[in-house]
N, C-alpha and C positions, 0 to 999 in steps of 0.2 A: 634388392638392389634397385634403385630408380633408374631408369633410361631418360634423362631429362633433355638431352641435347641431340636428338634425332634430327636429321638433315630434312625430314619431311615436316618438322614443326618449325623450321627457320622462319622468322617474321621479319628480322631486320636486323640492324647494327646500332651501336651506341654513337651519337653524333655530338653530344654534349653532356657534361656532368655538371650537376648544380646541387650540392649537398646530398640529402636524400632523394633528390629528383635527377632523372635523366631524360635526356631527349634521344628519341629513336627514330631512324628512318624506317618507314613501313611502306615499302613499295606495293605490298599486295593488298593493303588496307580497301582500295577500291575496288578488288576483285571480290566475286562471289566467295562466300565460306567454303572452306573445304571439309573433308572428311578423313579421317585417319584412325584405322582400326575401330571404326564406329563412333569416334570421338569427333564432335564439331570443332572445327578450327577456324577462328574468325579472321585471324592475322592482322587485327587492329581494331577492335571494337571497344568502345568505352566500357569500363567495368571488367574487361578481360584479365586474366592473370598470366603474366609473362615471367620468364626467368632469363637472367644475364648469365652468361658462363664467365666466370673470373676465376682464373687459377684453379680450375677443377671444382670450384664450388658453384652452386646455385644461389644467385641472389634473387630473391621471389619479390615480385612488385605487382601494383595494380595501374592499368592504363587508365588515366584519369582525363584525357584530352587528346584529340586526333585533329589534326590540321591537314587539309589537303591543298594541293598546289595545280591541279589540273594535269593535263597531260594524256598520254594513250595508256591503256592498261597494259601490264606486263603479263607474260605468260607464267603459267604456275610454275613456281620455283625458281623464277629469274629474280635476281636481286639487284643486279648492276646493269647498266645500259641505258635504254631510253625509257625506263619505268618513271613514271611520275613521282616527285618527291614529296610523298606524303609523310608527316611527321607525328609522333606522338610524344605525350609526356608521362613517363612511368614514375610513380610512387614507389620507392623502395621499401619493403616492409619487414623482411625477415631473411634468413639464411638456412639453406639446406643442403645437406652432403649425398652422396650416392647411396648412402645407408639409410636415407630415410629420417635421419636425426636434424630436426629444424629448431632454431633458436630465433627468438625475435630480436631484431636488429641487424645490422649491416656489418659482417665478418669482414669484408674487403671491398673496397670501392671500384667500380668499373673503370675501364680506361676506353678512351676513344677507339671505336673499331670492334669492340668486344661484341660477340654475336648474342642475339636475343631470340628465345624461342618461346613458342606457345606452351604454357604449362600443362603437362598432362595431368589426368584426373588423380593418378597415384601421387603425383607431385603435390597437388592441392591439398589431398587427404593427409599427406605427411605433414604439411605445414599446418594444417588446423589442428592436427593432432597435438603439435608442439613438443616440447621436452618431457622426456619420460623420467619419472621420479625413481622409478625402481619399485614402487608401491603398486600392487595390482589395484586399479580403480576402473570399474566398469562404467563405461561411456553412456550417456543419455542421446538417444537419437533424436535431434532436434527438428530434422527436416532434410530439405535439398538445397543446394546453392541455385540462387535465382539466374545465374549465369552458366553456361555450360550444357552438359548432358545429364544434369540431375545428380550431381554428385552427392552422395549422403554426408551430412555434417553430424558427427558424434562429438559430443563434449564431455569431458570427465566431470564427475560430480565435485571434484575438489576445485574445478575451475569455475563450475557454476556457482557453488554455494559457499567455497572456503572463504570468500569475502562476501559482502553483501551483493544483492542482485536488485537490479531495477528493470521493470518492464513499463515503457512509457510509450503513449500514442494517443492520437485524437480518438473521439468516439467512432466505433464502426471500423477501426484500423486492424482488429485482431489482438488488442491486448488481453482480454479476458480469455480469448481463446488460447494464447500462449501461457497464461498463469495456469489454466485448467491442464494444459499438457504437462506442465512442470510438476504440478501436484500429483498427478497420475503416475509420473515418471518416478518421483519420489517413493510413491507406494510400490512400484515394481523393483526399487532398487533396496527395499527393506529398510527404508529411512522413516522420519518422522517429520511431519508438519502440522503446524497449528495455523489454520486458514481462517482469517477475520474477514467475514464475508459481509461488506456493507449493503450490499443490495439484495442479497438473497438468490442470486444467479448461479451459484455453485451448489444448490440443492441437487442438482443433477447428478452429483457423486454417488447418491444412492447408498447402497449398502456397503460401499468401498470405504466409507468413512464414518466417523461417529458424529452424530449431528446434534447441536444444541441451540436453542433459540432464546435470547433475550427479548422480553417485551411480549412474550406469548408465541405459541406455535401455529398461529394461523397461516395457511397456505405453506406450512412447512411439515409435511405428513410425517418426514422420516424424524424429525427432530424432538428431542426432550426440552420441555420449557424449564428455564433456569433463571434463578435471580442474582443479585449481587447486593447483599445486605449492607448497609451504610457503615456498620461496624467493621466490616472486612476493608474498608478503606482507609488510607493514610488520612492524616489531618488535613493536609494541603488539598488532597483530592475532595474531601467532604466539604471542606470550606469554599471550594471552587464553585459549589451551587449557591453559596448565600453572599460571598464576598465581602467577608467583615473588614472594617478599616483597622489599621494596627494600632492607633492610638488609644481609642476607647472601647471599641466593640471587641476586638480579638480577646483581650483579657478576660472579658465577662463571659464570652462565649466559651473559653476554655474552663473557666470556673463551673459555668452551667453544665458542660459535659462531665466534669468530674462529679458534681453534685449529684447527676442522674445515673452515674454508675453506682455511687454509694447508695441511692435511693434503691436501686434494682436489688440489690444485695439485702438491704434492711427490710425491702417488702417480702422477702422469703423468710426473714428472722421471726422468731417468736415475740409477739408483743410485749410480753413480760419483761424480756431481755431488753427490748427498745426502751421500756420505761426506766429499767434499772440503770441503763447508761445515759439517761437524761435527754433522750432524743424523741420523746412522745410528741412534743410541740413542734418539732421539724416535720414529723410524719403525719401531722394532722389533716393536712389537704391531701385527698388522693391524687396520685401522679406527679407529684413534685415534692420537693425538700425545702421546707420554708426556713426564712433565715431571719427575718426582721423581728427585732426584739427576742430572739430564742438563744438559747445557752450556747455560746461561742466555744467555751472551753470544753463541754461534752462533745460538740461537733468535732473539734480539732483532734480530741483524743481519740475518737473512732476513726478518723480519716487517717491517722498514722498506723492504726492497727491495719487498716484496709488498703494501705499505699499502694501494694502490688497491684491489685485489682484496679483501684481508681486511675492508677498512672499507666495502665496496660493500654497502649495505643489502639488496640483491637477489641476493648472491652464493650460489652453490649450496654446500650441504653437505649430508652424509649424517645425516638426522634419526634414522635407527636407532641411530647410534653416540652420539646426544648425552647420554644418562645416563651413559655410561661416561666421557664426555669431562668432563663436570661433576665426575665424582669424581676425574679426573686433575688438575683445576684446584686440588684443595685440597692444596696443597704450601706449605711455607715459602718466602718470597721469595728466601732466599739460604741455601746451606750455610755454616754457621759456620766450618768448616774449610777450605772451597774456595769463596770468594766468587764465582768466575765459573760456579758451578753452582746450580741450584735446590735448595732444601732437600728434606728428606724430607716423608713424608706428614703432614699436619696433620689429626690425629683429630678435633680439636674442630671444625674447618671442615665435615669429613665429617658430623659429627652434625647441624650447623646445615642442611646441604643434603639430609639424608635424605628428608625428606618430598617435596621437589622431585624427586629421583629417582624416587620412587615415582610422582609424577603423571605424569612423562615416561614411564615403563615402560608405565603404564596406557594412554597415549594410543597409544603405538606398538604395542600389541598389541591394538588395536581395528581389525580389518580393514574395517569399513565407513568409517573415517575415513583409514586408510592408502591405501585404493584411490582416494582424492580427493585428499589432500594429500601423499602419501607420495613415495619416491624411485623411479626407474626406472619412471615411469609410462607405460603404452602410449598412452593417448589424449591428444589435443591439449589444449594449455593453454587454458583459457576465455579468458583475458585476451588471448592472442595472436589467437584466432579473433575476438574481439569488437573488438580493435583494428583488423584488417583490414576488418571489416565498416564500421566507423566511417569510416575514412579512404577507403573507396570512394566516399563519398558518395552512394551509392545511396538513393532513398527505399525504405520498407519497415518491416518489424516483426523485430526480432530477439527471439526469446522464449527465455527461460532457465528450464528447468523444474527444479524442487526436488522433484518428487513422489517420488523414490527416494533423497533424502538423508536421512539419520539425523538424529534430534534429539539424539543422544549429544554430551556436551561443548560443548554450544551450536554445533555445526558449521554450522547453517543460519544462525544470527545472524552468526557471525564471517565466512562467505564472502560474504554479502549485504553486510557492511561493508567487506570487500575490494574488492568491485565497486564499491560508492559512493565510496570513496576514490579509486580509479582514474579513475571519470568526473569527479569533482570536480578531480583533477589535470589531466585534459585540458583541462576548461573553463577552469581558470584560466590555461591555456596559450593559450587563444583558439581551440580546436578547433572550438567551436560556435557561435561569433559569427554566421558567415554563413549556416550551416546549422543550426538548432536541433534538439535532441533533447529528447524527452519521456520520462521514465522511468516506466512503469506499474508500481506497486509492489502487488500484491495481499496481503492479509492484513498490511497495513502496522503494526498495532500489535505485530507481533512483531519489527520492525526498527528502530522509533524509541526513543531513550532507554532503550537495552538496557544493562544492567550484568551481567556474567558473573562467576563466581568466588565463593567463600564468605568464606574469612578475608581473601585479597587479592582485590580487585575491579579489573576492567578496564571502562571505559566504552566502548561502540561508537557513535560518534557521527557516523558518515559522512552519513546522510540527515538528520540534524538541522543539519549544516552546508549541505548542498545545500538545505535549505528556507530557510536564513538568507541564502546569498549565491549560490545556483546561477543565480537568474533575471537577475542582470547579466551572466552569462556565457552565456546561451543554453541553460541546462541547468534544465529545470523537472520537477517530479514530478506525477504523476497518481495519488495514492493510492487505495487502496480497503480498507475495513475494517469490520467489523461491532461493534468495539468502540472507538469514537471517544473514549470515557472514558478508556481508556488511552493515548492519544496526548498528548503534552506541549501546554499551552495555547500556548507559543511557535511550536510547528509549525502549529497551526491558525489562528494569527493571522497567518500568511504566506501563506494561502491565499486567492487571489483569487476563485475558482468553488467553490461549495460546492453539492454534489448530494446531498440529504438523502432517502433513503427512509425508510420507516417505521422508527420506532425505539421499542422496548418498554421498555428499561431507563431508569430515571430518571436514573442517573448519565451515561449516554451522551447524553441529550437536554439535560441540564444543560451538558455540554461543548460541545455544539453551540451553544446558546443564549449562552454565553460568547464563542464565536468569531463569531457573527452580529452584524451592524451593528444599532444600535437600530431603524433603518428596517424590518428583517426580523423583528422579533420576533413580530408579528402572525401571520407565516406559519407560524411554529414551533407555533401553536396547531393546525395543520392536519395535524400528523405523525402522531398516533395513527389517523387516519381515512383514510391513504393505503392504497391496494390494491397488490398485487404488480405491479412493473413502473411504478409510478407516483412521481415524485419531485418534491421542491420544489427549484427552481434560485434561487440567491441569491449575492449577492457584492458586492464593492466595486466592480467594473466591469460589474455587470449593473443595468440601470436599475430594475426591479421584480423582486420574488420572485414566482415563478409554479410553479403545480403542472403538470407536464408528465407525459403518459403517453408513455414512451421508445419510440422506434421499436424494432422487432425487429431484433437485430444480424444481419448478413450470414452470420456465423459464430456461432451461439449456443454458449456454453459448455457443457462437459459437467458441469452443476451439479446434475442432479436426484438426490434422495435415493433410498434403497432403496425398492422397490416390495413393500411389505409384502402388499397384497392378493393378487397374483400370485406373490410369492417364497415366502411360508409355505406349509406343508403345513395344510391345514384339516382339524379334526376335528369331527364334530357327534354328538350323542347323542339319540336318540328314545326316548321313554317307551314306545310302543306295540312296541319291540324288546326289552323288558325291560332297557332302561338299556345296552345294549351299544354299543360305540364303532363307528361306522361312518365309512369313511373316503371321500373324494371318489375317483372313478375315477382312475387313474394315479398315485396317491400311495401311498407306502409308510409303514406305522406303525413307531413305535420298537419294539423288540423287548420283550414282557412276559415275565413271569416263566414260566420254562419253555420260552421259545421261543429258546433259542440265547444267553441271556445268563448271565453269571456272576455268583451271589448270593453274598455273604459275610455271615454273620451278624454284627450289630453288638452292641456291649455292651449295649444295652437291649432285646435280644431282637427287633429288628425286622430288616428286610433291607436291606442296602446293595447297591444296583445298581453294577456296575462294567462297564467297557467290555470288549467282546470282544478277545480278544489274538490 
């Protein structure tokens, strides 16, 4: 039972009603704050929660503006008389009854003269808890309210992750801190999270998570090095590396991939059988399948026999032979003298695909890429390891580190897109209905609405699709970004819980405001004043927007910046020493002229300092 309307908490009366806003007289707003049973009472502070008594119900709201009119201070508890006419503007947010049942929205509108009280901690807690669904749902302790006496904020897992979650904030605002707390809370709840760690800062999870690393496990002592072979990719993801044009290059590329899949099978076949099938000429050159002037009918016969393997979108082939095989596909369909054979080389076709061949060669000659997606990889496949972890149905965190993954050729964006499409395929299959999974996506602006390529572009849309349809399959995203302005509006519109840390950029604030409900707009005015580690929680499933000091995570991320004060060599100059440079004890000065450095005269008569060899 809530006691919302205690006389000792009386703050004022309603003087004006304006839609979801009411004006309240606050005669005690200019007094010093009071204390009631150990709870601080502001009686009119911006951000304070108040309750309007309306026909036995409490209409809960936040004070968003206070205006004073001067005059003498009143005595404590005096509402009428000579008190100054201080006024406040109260935004009505939700309704709560004496039993503690709270619902978002306004059940009854206040009337002029209705009394307004400072909300008690029990009332605030009841409103934050919101509706009860009747299904047990253990809350996650997110921290304490930034206003009041440190009221604990506990949010149910359904409200946090039932729809998608977004954690946004500028660098240093506490965004990674919040994501780390959510990850460890999922672990405590017996849930499952796949954490895509773009910077490697969540390696601090230690033994509480399964760690894998793409691009090698340097600086990842707990991680297993994994790869993502190119044959595990969809055609669109693989083609994003080399951007073939749709007119002449894409058909030749597809034919080359099919030929290389056939070559891989034939290479493991008895040579006598190859000869019997009339394909000995096709296999004469190692590593490729020749076509110019070779037996076309024999090729087509064997291709029909192997159609299942050749058309398998995830069939293996030798990526290093792809550029040569594309050139082999540039032949005339038939020989004019022998229709049963392919024709000779088509020089025009080779000219059209020359730029494609150059891009393929550039790709396969980049060792940082081929060590992750190439052939004959020594490390296990990420998708295989991930699938085994998912189907074990064990609770926990599966962390994928991108710390050592190159940015070249949009490798990061493409591989994350492959992971996203794999998870979406599993979700559509029903793998997550009984045991949902949350995907934590750090630096999310790098992976949503991504377009790669210059002349020919490829759209990487895996996580855009997950945002639109993943929820109904038990696959939700908890994204974190410092640039919400780079996220598509359609993605933020799908978010059910928005956790907003301090935002400095106007475009980022505007994008968040567009995603926030009208009810939450007043809370957006608090954004510039948030301190590190403090965030505003708002969303369609959250009864009221509140400012929360987020609990310190059990495993804080390794997100501290460089230490300039202790890391730099300091130099100071004293006039009483004749202006000579005096270095702190234990430091070493850079070599000056005549102290072991090589000086080369410059063209203007000065000295050019070069490095020692």
